[in-house]
LOMARMAR-654939 format. One record per atom (N, C-alpha, C, O): y, z, x; residue in one letter. Coordinates in pm, whole numbers, padded with zeros to 5 digits, always signed. Example, Ala and Ser with C-alpha at 12.3 -4.5 7.8 and 13.67 -1.06 7.14 Angstrom:
-00569+00780+01319a/-00450+00780+01230a/-00330+00780+01320a/-00332+00846+01424a/-00225+00708+01285s/-00106+00714+01367s/+00003+00787+01290s/+00114+00804+01341s/
//
This chain:
+01731+01986-01200m/+01667+02054-01101m/+01683+01937-01010m/+01618+01839-01046m/+01738+01925-00925p/+01698+01789-00818p/+01576+01774-00769p/+01496+01867-00756p/+01545+01606-00726e/+01389+01580-00696e/+01386+01601-00587e/+01471+01568-00505e/+01266+01673-00564q/+01195+01681-00437q/+01212+01598-00354q/+01244+01486-00395q/+01195+01619-00200a/+01229+01486-00111a/+01049+01407-00145a/+00947+01475-00153a/+01055+01258-00159p/+00903+01230-00143p/+00790+01247-00063p/+00834+01335+00010p/+00735+01237-00044e/+00577+01244+00042e/+00628+01209+00204e/+00705+01114+00196e/+00619+01234+00286s/+00707+01220+00407s/+00652+01113+00454s/+00735+01055+00523s/+00527+01041+00450a/+00527+00930+00499a/+00505+00784+00380a/+00450+00676+00403a/+00575+00838+00246l/+00619+00768+00163l/+00661+00597+00192l/+00773+00564+00232l/+00522+00475+00156q/+00595+00373+00172q/+00623+00342+00063q/+00582+00410-00031q/+00706+00222+00043i/+00687+00120-00076i/+00656-00029-00031i/+00742-00070+00046i/+00575-00102-00054r/+00573-00224-00023r/+00488-00317-00153r/+00429-00253-00239r/+00488-00418-00155g/+00398-00525-00193g/+00288-00426-00212g/+00252-00323-00156g/+00231-00533-00363a/+00049-00460-00352a/-00041-00540-00320a/-00065-00623-00407a/-00128-00550-00189r/-00203-00619-00178r/-00354-00633-00241r/-00409-00548-00311r/-00411-00763-00200h/-00539-00739-00247h/-00621-00680-00251h/-00700-00690-00345h/-00635-00602-00161d/-00721-00471-00124d/-00722-00349-00155d/-00800-00255-00140d/-00540-00378-00240d/-00517-00244-00324d/-00579-00219-00493d/-00546-00133-00575d/-00676-00326-00505y/-00788-00345-00664y/-00795-00175-00656y/-00696-00119-00700y/-00871-00115-00619p/-00919+00027-00674p/-00843+00077-00711p/-00831+00087-00833p/-00749+00137-00621q/-00677+00257-00667q/-00552+00185-00749q/-00476+00260-00811q/-00532+00070-00751w/-00440+00042-00830w/-00454+00042-01027w/-00376+00057-01122w/-00631+00011-01001k/-00659+00001-01143k/-00643+00120-01178k/-00593+00123-01290k/-00661+00210-01140i/-00700+00338-01130i/-00493+00411-01221i/-00453+00474-01319i/-00453+00362-01136l/-00298+00385-01136l/-00265+00312-01316l/-00193+00363-01402l/-00336+00197-01326w/-00324+00059-01408w/-00364+00136-01556w/-00296+00134-01658w/-00502+00206-01536d/-00552+00220-01664d/-00439+00393-01683d/-00381+00417-01789d/-00433+00468-01587d/-00397+00557-01643d/-00245+00572-01685d/-00188+00662-01746d/-00197+00448-01628y/-00053+00369-01712y/-00040+00351-01842y/+00051+00396-01911y/-00183+00246-01898n/-00197+00245-02024n/-00242+00326-02084n/-00215+00317-02204n/-00335+00455-02043a/-00370+00560-02143a/-00246+00649-02170a/-00256+00733-02259a/-00107+00636-02089f/-00030+00765-02095f/+00043+00645-02253f/+00069+00712-02353f/+00072+00486-02268y/+00121+00430-02382y/+00006+00468-02478y/+00058+00450-02588y/-00101+00504-02497g/-00171+00515-02596g/-00307+00352-02591g/-00375+00291-02674g/-00283+00346-02458r/-00411+00196-02473r/-00493+00254-02382r/-00470+00235-02263r/-00615+00343-02427s/-00741+00331-02373s/-00868+00387-02506s/-00861+00408-02627s/-00948+00392-02431g/-01108+00425-02533g/-01123+00276-02666g/-01168+00168-02629g/-01091+00292-02769a/-01084+00224-02800a/-00980+00076-02828a/-01012-00030-02883a/-00835+00122-02763t/-00721+00086-02794t/-00712+00050-02629t/-00603+00030-02575t/-00812+00045-02571a/-00757+00026-02416a/-00770-00171-02421a/-00832-00248-02495a/-00673-00194-02297l/-00687-00351-02302l/-00818-00408-02251l/-00898-00347-02180l/-00830-00521-02291p/-00925-00594-02270p/-00968-00576-02132p/-00901-00489-02077p/-01082-00642-02036l/-01089-00622-01841l/-00991-00748-01848l/-00888-00730-01784l/-01002-00886-01919p/-00960-01046-01852p/-00832-00972-01865p/-00771-00995-01760p/-00758-00891-01944i/-00571-00860-01924i/-00553-00834-01820i/-00466-00896-01759i/-00628-00731-01755t/-00599-00623-01668t/-00655-00747-01488t/-00627-00753-01368t/-00740-00815-01585q/-00780-00948-01427q/-00679-01052-01408q/-00640-01100-01302q/-00629-01088-01566a/-00509-01206-01526a/-00376-01110-01514a/-00281-01189-01521a/-00333-00998-01502t/-00269-00963-01423t/-00254-00951-01288t/-00164-00992-01215t/-00388-00871-01256w/-00398-00855-01117w/-00383-01002-01038w/-00335-01006-00924w/-00428-01118-01106a/-00384-01231-00993a/-00292-01305-01056a/-00264-01416-01011a/-00240-01265-01151r/-00089-01301-01134r/+00021-01284-01069r/+00120-01355-01058r/-00017-01141-01011i/+00068-01060-00909i/+00045-01122-00762i/+00128-01127-00671i/-00076-01166-00762h/-00102-01243-00624h/-00111-01391-00629h/-00173-01438-00533h/-00061-01485-00722d/-00016-01558-00789d/+00140-01641-00687d/+00257-01641-00727d/+00110-01679-00606a/+00331-01757-00538a/+00340-01844-00691a/+00447-01808-00740a/+00295-01909-00754g/+00314-01955-00878g/+00442-01897-00977g/+00551-01938-01018g/+00356-01773-00987e/+00367-01686-01084e/+00489-01568-01035e/+00504-01502-00932e/+00573-01580-01174p/+00685-01489-01162p/+00633-01337-01150p/+00702-01243-01110p/+00505-01333-01190v/+00515-01138-01181v/+00487-01087-01057v/+00395-01141-00996v/+00542-00999-01007h/+00486-00966-00875h/+00507-00762-00915h/+00573-00706-01003h/+00450-00726-00843a/+00379-00588-00791a/+00456-00509-00686a/+00491-00578-00591a/+00491-00383-00680l/+00552-00262-00612l/+00418-00159-00572l/+00331-00149-00659l/+00402-00094-00464v/+00300+00015-00510v/+00390+00107-00401v/+00465+00044-00327v/+00385+00251-00388a/+00420+00370-00350a/+00279+00457-00305a/+00213+00533-00376a/+00261+00426-00197e/+00197+00479-00091e/+00177+00595+00002e/+00281+00595+00068e/+00112+00682+00040a/+00123+00810+00095a/+00009+00847+00135a/-00050+00902+00042a/-00081+00843+00274d/-00193+00912+00329d/-00309+00812+00266d/-00413+00861+00220d/-00289+00690+00267g/-00395+00623+00240g/-00402+00617+00083g/-00464+00519+00043g/-00358+00691-00005r/-00352+00716-00127r/-00221+00585-00218r/-00115+00562-00158r/-00245+00525-00336l/-00152+00492-00432l/-00104+00562-00502l/-00184+00595-00590l/+00007+00614-00516l/+00054+00755-00586l/+00183+00664-00676l/+00277+00718-00734l/+00158+00509-00669g/+00272+00473-00806g/+00252+00344-00788g/+00202+00281-00695g/+00329+00291-00958l/+00329+00068-00955l/+00417+00068-00984l/+00464+00164-01047l/+00473-00018-00959a/+00581-00114-01047a/+00560-00226-01015a/+00545-00275-00903a/+00557-00311-01213h/+00531-00434-01170h/+00653-00491-01270h/+00697-00435-01371h/+00702-00643-01199y/+00813-00694-01257y/+00819-00802-01239y/+00775-00827-01127y/+00868-00939-01320l/+00941-01076-01322l/+01025-01094-01306l/+01092-01001-01260l/+01089-01224-01330y/+01198-01269-01293y/+01159-01333-01394y/+01043-01352-01429y/+01312-01391-01473h/+01303-01507-01574h/+01466-01542-01599h/+01538-01443-01595h/+01533-01671-01623r/+01630-01688-01702r/+01696-01635-01740r/+01637-01536-01784r/+01831-01623-01767n/+01848-01585-01858n/+02002-01650-01941n/+02062-01744-01889n/+02042-01601-02041t/+02135-01709-02096t/+02328-01666-02071t/+02418-01745-02096t/+02345-01538-02022i/+02467-01531-02033i/+02502-01486-01845i/+02604-01448-01787i/+02364-01515-01803l/+02343-01551-01645l/+02362-01635-01486l/+02272-01717-01504l/+02393-01655-01405i/+02355-01785-01342i/+02216-01781-01289i/+02126-01866-01286i/+02225-01613-01233g/+02108-01611-01164g/+01985-01573-01228g/+01997-01523-01339g/+01852-01589-01173p/+01772-01465-01239p/+01776-01360-01259p/+01834-01295-01172p/+01713-01271-01394t/+01700-01157-01439t/+01623-01093-01377t/+01572-01171-01296t/+01569-00965-01361c/+01472-00895-01337c/+01422-00808-01413c/+01497-00711-01423c/+01290-00794-01497y/+01224-00776-01587y/+01165-00669-01485y/+01098-00712-01392y/+01192-00501-01498l/+01059-00410-01422l/+00989-00349-01579l/+01036-00256-01645l/+00854-00441-01618q/+00772-00439-01717q/+00713-00261-01689q/+00759-00165-01752q/+00652-00255-01628d/+00574-00167-01600d/+00650-00058-01502d/+00718-00118-01418d/+00657+00118-01486l/+00663+00197-01372l/+00573+00307-01375l/+00576+00365-01484l/+00506+00348-01307f/+00418+00449-01318f/+00372+00552-01201f/+00343+00495-01096f/+00364+00659-01201t/+00338+00759-01085t/+00219+00813-01141t/+00165+00796-01250t/+00197+00871-01060t/+00058+00991-01052t/+00120+01118-01102t/+00213+01178-01049t/+00043+01157-01235e/+00141+01328-01204e/+00160+01439-01133e/+00233+01536-01156e/+00082+01414-01038a/+00093+01488-00902a/+00215+01457-00820a/+00256+01548-00748a/+00309+01290-00821a/+00387+01237-00746a/+00482+01283-00801a/+00571+01326-00729a/+00501+01292-00974r/+00689+01305-01024r/+00725+01414-00997r/+00669+01519-00967r/+00852+01373-01013g/+00952+01515-00984g/+00963+01447-00829g/+01084+01437-00811g/+00904+01404-00728r/+00878+01340-00591r/+00956+01277-00533r/+00967+01292-00412r/+01027+01195-00596g/+01129+01045-00555g/+01053+00973-00586g/+01106+00862-00592g/+00910+00969-00623v/+00858+00861-00573v/+00841+00743-00670v/+00789+00636-00638v/+00907+00783-00834g/+01026+00679-00924g/+01108+00643-00870g/+01131+00523-00888g/+01154+00679-00823r/+01314+00679-00767r/+01303+00550-00632r/+01374+00450-00619r/+01199+00594-00553a/+01198+00501-00445a/+01132+00398-00484a/+01183+00315-00408a/+00993+00289-00598l/+01027+00252-00634l/+01132+00175-00693l/+01144+00063-00644l/+01209+00205-00784i/+01274+00155-00872i/+01405+00101-00731i/+01414-00021-00724i/+01484+00169-00645e/+01550+00129-00554e/+01497+00026-00451e/+01568-00063-00405e/+01366+00044-00417e/+01322-00067-00388e/+01334-00209-00425e/+01367-00311-00365e/+01302-00185-00528l/+01309-00285-00641l/+01415-00366-00665l/+01414-00487-00685l/+01523-00279-00662y/+01677-00323-00683y/+01720-00397-00534y/+01818-00470-00538y/+01651-00380-00405r/+01678-00402-00289r/+01643-00555-00263r/+01705-00639-00196r/+01491-00571-00356r/+01450-00712-00343r/+01515-00793-00456r/+01567-00902-00428r/+01514-00750-00570a/+01569-00858-00692a/+01692-00920-00626a/+01716-01038-00650a/+01798-00831-00520a/+01902-00872-00471a/+01916-00963-00376a/+01999-01053-00363a/+01807-00926-00299a/+01759-01052-00203a/+01705-01174-00242a/+01715-01280-00179a/+01645-01156-00354d/+01586-01284-00445d/+01707-01369-00542d/+01670-01462-00613d/+01850-01329-00538g/+01897-01392-00594g/+01951-01310-00767g/+02047-01347-00834g/+01875-01219-00795a/+01882-01165-00935a/+02025-01127-00924a/+02079-01100-00817a/+02091-01125-01056e/+02168-01083-01101e/+02186-00930-01183e/+02288-00867-01209e/+02053-00901-01208r/+02054-00774-01321r/+01889-00727-01312r/+01814-00817-01277r/+01839-00621-01335v/+01764-00515-01321v/+01812-00494-01445v/+01928-00491-01484v/+01667-00476-01529y/+01639-00399-01679y/+01528-00366-01657y/+01454-00399-01565y/+01505-00266-01780w/+01377-00198-01804w/+01399-00185-01968w/+01509-00195-02023w/+01241-00156-02053h/+01229-00010-02156h/+01192+00079-02104h/+01149+00066-01989h/+01194+00180-02155t/+01093+00288-02196t/+01112+00375-02332t/+01221+00402-02384t/+01026+00402-02363h/+00995+00479-02480h/+01107+00606-02494h/+01132+00690-02408h/+01190+00586-02686h/+01261+00742-02625h/+01285+00847-02610h/+01379+00922-02584h/+01090+00845-02652g/+01015+01040-02636g/+01030+01031-02483g/+01019+01144-02434g/+01049+00945-02402n/+01000+00958-02258n/+01117+01028-02131n/+01166+00983-02027n/+01127+01149-02202a/+01222+01263-02191a/+01231+01223-02039a/+01315+01143-01997a/+01151+01276-01971t/+01116+01278-01807t/+01160+01187-01755t/+01241+01208-01665t/+01122+01045-01792a/+01158+00914-01680a/+01294+00898-01755a/+01381+00846-01684a/+01318+00919-01837r/+01502+00930-01888r/+01598+00986-01808r/+01708+00940-01777r/+01537+01108-01771r/+01616+01161-01680r/+01623+01100-01542r/+01731+01099-01484r/+01521+01053-01488l/+01569+00965-01397l/+01640+00860-01371l/+01711+00841-01271l/+01614+00758-01503y/+01671+00651-01560y/+01796+00667-01529y/+01860+00618-01436y/+01838+00758-01635d/+02019+00803-01643d/+02045+00794-01525d/+02158+00744-01519d/+01989+00821-01378t/+02106+00870-01277t/+02048+00718-01187t/+02015+00740-01070t/+02041+00643-01212l/+01944+00477-01184l/+02067+00359-01271l/+02106+00254-01220l/+02101+00401-01385a/+02098+00260-01455a/+02191+00389-01589a/+02217+00509-01589a/+02214+00260-01695i/+02325+00262-01750i/+02186+00242-01928i/+02080+00182-01942i/+02246+00304-01996d/+02123+00306-02112d/+02228+00154-02147d/+02342+00137-02104d/+02149+00058-02236s/+02241-00053-02281s/+02234-00067-02444s/+02269-00158-02519s/+02164+00079-02469g/+02261+00075-02619g/+02133+00051-02700g/+02093+00128-02787g/+02051-00101-02653f/+01958-00174-02717f/+01825-00134-02772f/+01738-00069-02714f/+01824-00198-02929i/+01691-00122-02931i/+01574-00300-02964i/+01580-00400-03036i/+01516-00263-02896v/+01412-00369-02923v/+01303-00371-03018v/+01245-00264-03037v/+01253-00506-03100y/+01207-00535-03169y/+01101-00617-03169y/+01126-00722-03111y/+00954-00609-03226r/+00882-00725-03131r/+00777-00708-03260r/+00753-00608-03328r/+00719-00863-03267k/+00617-00881-03347k/+00519-00942-03272k/+00545-01046-03212k/+00391-00882-03269n/+00305-00969-03221n/+00227-01058-03289n/+00185-01026-03400n/+00191-01192-03229l/+00172-01279-03318l/+00000-01342-03268l/-00054-01431-03333l/
//
């Protein structure tokens, strides 16, 4: 089923300092989606550090938000880093989330497409991201916007 048109007044823009209360709700919902809530919730200092990094020009971390009618409907956090097989920077989309009510309405697509525009303007040669293999809803969208690299992610917390 094709996505419905996004909200009529949908705006994708960089996060502003005054977005914090609404951003925090989205951020908490995003983390809960991945099992980080209650006893496993991120400590507040991590949330505060993330928000501070987004607004620090010396940091490679950035945030886009999707807004309609004064409400934030989604967020996208991304960062730039070097890559050993490209000259220009690579853009990593670390977090993408939309409210449940906004899903299937083009908000996630609009966030990614704006990220593509910004990354290209910033000289990035690639945008990439990870998602959980069981996130079928998001993967249906992602399959229309990028290619599945086939790589599996390994990690070890230190």
